C-alpha positions in Angstrom: 6.0 -19.5 4.8 6.2 -17.3 1.8 3.6 -17.0 -0.8 4.1 -14.4 -3.6 0.7 -13.0 -4.7 2.0 -10.2 -6.9 5.7 -9.3 -8.3 5.2 -6.6 -11.2 6.3 -3.5 -12.4 3.0 -1.6 -11.8 2.2 1.3 -14.3 0.1 4.0 -12.4 -0.9 7.5 -12.8 -0.9 9.6 -9.5 0.6 7.2 -7.7 -2.3 5.5 -6.7 -2.5 1.7 -6.2 -5.3 0.0 -4.3 -6.1 -3.3 -2.8 -10.1 -3.6 -3.4 -12.5 -5.9 -1.9 -16.0 -4.4 -1.7 -15.6 -1.6 -3.4 -15.9 -0.8 -7.2 -13.2 1.8 -7.7 -10.9 1.9 -4.3 -9.3 5.3 -4.1 -11.7 8.5 -5.0 -9.6 11.0 -3.7 -11.9 11.5 -0.4 -8.5 11.4 2.1 -10.9 12.2 5.1 -12.6 8.5 4.3 -9.4 6.6 3.7 -7.3 7.9 6.4 -9.7 8.8 9.0 -8.3 8.1 12.4 -4.8 6.8 11.0 -1.2 8.4 12.0 0.3 7.7 8.7 -0.3 9.3 5.7 0.8 6.7 2.7 -1.6 3.9 3.6 -4.9 4.7 3.6 -7.0 1.8 5.5 -9.9 3.5 7.8 -12.5 2.9 4.5 -13.4 -1.0 5.0 -13.6 -2.0 1.6 -10.1 -1.4 0.5 -6.6 -0.1 0.5 -4.9 2.9 -1.0 -1.5 2.8 -1.3 0.6 5.9 -2.6 3.3 5.4 -4.6 5.8 8.1 -4.8 6.0 8.3 -8.8 3.4 10.2 -10.1 3.5 8.7 -13.2 5.3 5.5 -14.8 6.2 2.0 -13.4 7.0 1.0 -10.2 8.1 -2.6 -8.8 5.4 -3.9 -6.0 5.7 -7.1 -4.6 3.0 -8.4 -2.5 3.4 -11.5 -0.1 1.3 -13.4 2.4 3.3 -15.0 5.1 2.2 -17.1 8.3 3.2 -14.7 10.7 4.9 -11.1 11.3 8.1 -11.2 8.9 11.3 -9.7 10.2 12.2 -6.1 9.4 14.0 -5.5 5.7 15.9 -2.0 6.8 17.0 -1.6 3.4 13.6 0.1 2.9 13.4 3.7 4.3 9.9 3.8 4.6 7.6 1.7 6.7 3.8 1.7 7.7 1.7 -0.9 9.0 -2.8 -1.0 8.8 -4.7 -3.7 9.5 -7.5 -4.8 7.2 -10.4 -7.2 7.6 -11.4 -8.9 4.4 -15.0 -10.2 4.4 -16.4 -13.6 3.4 -17.1 -14.1 -0.3 -14.8 -11.3 -1.4 -12.1 -11.5 -3.8 -9.7 -9.2 -3.5 -8.4 -6.9 -6.5 -5.5 -4.6 -7.0 -5.6 -2.0 -9.6 -3.7 1.2 -10.3 -5.2 4.9 -11.4 -8.5 4.0 -13.5 -7.6 0.5 -13.6 -4.7 1.1 -16.0 -3.0 -2.0 -14.6 -5.5 -4.7 -12.4 -5.7 -8.3 -11.2 -7.2 -10.3 -8.8 -5.1 -11.8 -5.6 -7.2 -14.8 -5.4 -5.4 -16.8 -2.9 -5.9 -13.7 -0.2 -8.5 -15.6 1.9 -11.2 -13.6 3.9 -9.9 -12.8 7.7 -8.2 -10.1 9.8 -4.6 -9.1 8.4 -1.7 -7.0 9.3 -0.1 -5.0 5.9 3.4 -4.1 6.3 4.1 -1.3 3.4 7.7 -0.7 2.9 9.2 2.0 0.1 12.8 2.2 -1.0 13.5 5.4 -2.9 10.3 7.5 -2.6 12.4 10.8 -3.0 14.0 9.2 -6.3 10.7 8.0 -7.5 9.2 11.7 -6.8 11.7 13.6 -8.4 12.0 10.8 -11.4 8.4 10.9 -12.4 9.0 10.5 -16.0 12.6 8.5 -15.9 13.2 5.6 -17.9 13.0 2.5 -15.9 12.1 2.1 -12.2 13.5 4.4 -9.4 11.2 3.3 -6.5 10.2 -0.1 -5.2 7.7 -1.4 -2.6 7.0 -4.6 -0.6 3.7 -5.4 0.8 3.6 -8.3 3.3 0.4 -9.5 5.0 -0.1 -12.0 7.4 -2.8 -12.9 10.0 -3.6 -10.4 12.9 -5.9 -9.2 15.3 -6.8 -5.4 14.1 -4.7 -2.6 15.9 -4.1 1.0 14.8 -1.6 1.9 11.8 1.7 2.7 12.9 4.6 4.9 11.4 7.4 2.0 11.8 10.4 4.0 9.7 10.5 7.3 7.9 13.9 7.7 5.8 12.7 10.3 3.0 11.1 13.4 2.3 8.3 12.5 0.6 7.2 9.8 3.2 7.8 12.8 5.8 5.2 15.2 3.3 2.6 11.9 3.5 2.8 12.0 7.1 2.2 15.4 7.6 0.0 16.9 5.2 -2.5 13.3 4.8 -2.0 11.5 7.9 -2.4 12.5 11.8 -5.8 12.2 11.8 -5.9 10.6 15.0 
């Protein structure tokens, strides 16, 4: 089963996209807090109240699709960069999504409390980084969640220079 929670072009700055359930603001620039104990440098899930997803495009709009699934999805090899993290959504919370400074935001009301695995797949990160102010969308992101017990983050695939840089400069904290 597939339940689409979000399917929009997200306007942001600084490439910031957050899923938030305990914090008021999400990512605040503290890489240690969000990436502590992680290998990957693209999706910070070490902080218990939110997840930071780094979009390659610094400014402008990028398509973001968030899908809730019953079980681990098949790998979509059309995405060059893929990482997975685990999250725990506590009871009595509503998950929000937000771009930098809440330029764009909303709720994911159908995402219920529990333990999930989150796979973030990115297409055309290098084009997103290089086409920062291009007209139209140049990179795209798929976030898939399914119920799963916690496990360490993993780098499933690296296909862009931008992801290599992120993993090298931000990741590697485990």
